[in-house]
Steps between C-alpha positions, in 0.01 A plus 500: 500500500780736593681429175177588307452827691848604425434469123226762519606847386293669771591506865261295713459492881248343735433639851286314758213647691743670739672659197819295544692374195425130426595455132686701235707472182838633405356793300320628812823573674676628185225746406480642857877501555461298820800349685518123574385541865164631377451201280403249770175353631334714766633847408218751562374700202550830690869410553549464120327829433692672780827373356434663165378824655790524749757436223371783281342265241160665567521873556144641471438543879633410851589136570207431734256674268621289216468179704140589608393594144646189336357261757158646432547454125629145539260361761186730513417666173708258289517757223748464214764775540843599369802517726789722396832357629860613470413866524235464237725330241316165531118460482341183625125426462364311804178294496355334802231224532349340810549129575205283598671383823607852592807691392587656168694416179679786333654545159768755399552606139783732381327759277790757503524504121133539441471784750803675354346486151167626635672784687697607197193499278295688758769769532532540124125532450396662834384837362321363196341209681370729778314722246400265225529145640196361310607657167856373512446130580585406141793746490648321802489175302682666208765631742550147634545360151743775408700428819508137390629605159773703655607209718516278189697768318763500772548126469471456126416757227351238273256380770386857538434565135303172468292583805414841367411382155261233644350715774449828312148433389375396843672793674361761265147378523425614860712812454283589193186466706640711783600779267159502336334544839750781589436672166123484554532662840732766359240585236261596778726789606473429867596780735697518824632188665318269259669665202837474662434131578412416139806685386715302743352171379549586134859613561578177684350289224684700233828440688440125513410503128824677421702259691313203347543638150874549564531138612308377201724709265802339663347159439428581137846639447668199666298250300544673170128581448570875471651549156647835385341681199798689356452819295689814411367820660634837622611490866347850534156342506582312821685791656206729446257244647716447812538880549121542487451207737761574767555873494201571736613222732847643523366849550283383787809364668693828454725354229587604149451238221715612209442316164763560228349498155638261241465444127633147506317188384520163670413135423318347789155395644331832565267365769764302691758780477248740645437265780869491580541880487181549711646285772838667498360857501247409770773348718722800451234744615399275787853472640603865446418739780650817355650612174357337190494226240632532144392284204690517176686304226856467382615376159792253518591356161205297374328504839276738695548512873191613689603621841312596819705703747388587851635683803379236749698336775691269275524119520783325679712263287383194700136574424530582132458144377229416757247780404429318163381189693139433610383656826815707554466870589744759630475529879522879498411788277156411372240764585213257428469182699281303256640241261668164552806534281387356170544793259877466439463124474254550211736762347793257505290220344365725225857606421589133456195432277584805284874412507550870591711517818425717802794617707538703826772739620449649846696684770373520858408852589503631138235300305450229241497462122300217330583443131306308232694419183299485183584444128484822305286499187440720193176696459437349156443161665254634757184296552207733453217445748153594384351777712205377693169627379305742725220315665167648582376433850138420542270505798467143637206569724208276402719238325410145578818291576508119522778393732618144492741372771527179701604686814189633695706766681630641172149503357376686808780749469431560125132543564568760775749689282282504185184585687683803640549607135123473448527183288248217507695194599420133421715238674585143407733246668522281193434482125173323580384781724606752241290336235205515737556874551521545119164319450334738754672827388596430135401851392668686786861388511753765387828350617635171628783484759622139524771339707726282281498191727149377579394168649318387187723654230679820429379861470559477130256204479244703681537804276473280184187330617331827606584666173361203304184513708454880459590496129746788518839570651413656832793689655706290737799523726708211643663519845744260644771450762679263257796694359609227260566591132262229391197665664600842353536348154160330511317808620660726234422232237126560567558879473424559864659719775675317782512664851729359761388439856496688727285729286566872474151663530597802291625271216186287514274813492683641196455175307130488593461859385672429165276194453188721557627753246564231237160339552322840482688583173405161355137555577 
């Protein structure tokens, strides 16, 4: 029997009706740090408690008060409680049950790790959870999954990328629903504390979305899904855009953003290069407390060197290679505390994908210079981009929108958002339900919003069936958390617009407005 008890992970002890020790296992003494002389038959329970209290293992009250309180918990109330030993560094969960013949049996479980994790999470989310606990339950789940992804990244980068690729759809679904609810509340223009609360919720969700999108970008870059689309264009276009985007931000921080004009042409991916320069300029402003940031180009042979200079604190030599790794941030100098250190990791990966190196020169106390080396090109080979046509914006009030999604919370959020825009909303959880809605409202439907992944097919299947039933190509939009190229190709093949989850309400509203204008013109 004793051998069997010693194999149990929990500590076990039995006290007779006089609360004297009659049976125990090895883990009992180890968990409570008891000396051999207290591991014998007949030792009183109060002597064991007094030993731990007198030796400083339990420090929440005087010795006698501790003994009195614990005897009551063991023998009278028999409540499950937690005992913090070793100055609070060890947490033991103690459960007590009565024995038929009198006496008690007690189990001891080491829950130090669980309590530490719970305490850390509580501290990190204390402010948000106190104000919006009900609305952030799903956000907490996302944070846990992101924490798991970070842990896997520390052990093996490949494991991390596989996890993110597989989990992205499931993570984005609840985040999409939460952002729809937040957007609906924001549309109501609440005042006072309610308005500030909604703004806090939306800002928190946006921060999580930014982090998640950054992680997904890393996954796509590492797995080769993100392919560069190279073209020739004037670097001035990007410089002007960056000046327009960041000059107000720098001015608000009391800094000067100086952008040197350039007539050079480069051969690169316009979108990815802009992402790199956005990150570098944003970081330069964030870490610079006084002085300014300079953005300009140098011609060096057949290359163009785009450089971002700042008058920030500089980066020590030992940290210069670390800042390009995931979850690494400078310990000092940043004026803004948000962010988890993914921006430069993405910058470094994009540089590798483009085969256009990014280098750093920095001196502590003087500032830093980030350089991006690009191939120079001739204007004659420039790829001309068609200018987007000006779109008329129509009033969407009164439109009837059929929403198809297999997630009830997302449907509820869509209904709340669209109703706030004075739309009539029809909801369906499946293609079958969508067909039922069409049979009842066949003359009313103006637009279909369909999730790509449904339980009984795809959103494309639903749109095809409905268009066939109606006899005309009703306007439709596909939404999805699936970022794979295959989904994008299939949606574009049907001539439809694809919106990524989490949805941007302004983008959705603009598309609905354009659909209304096109339908009105057709009629």
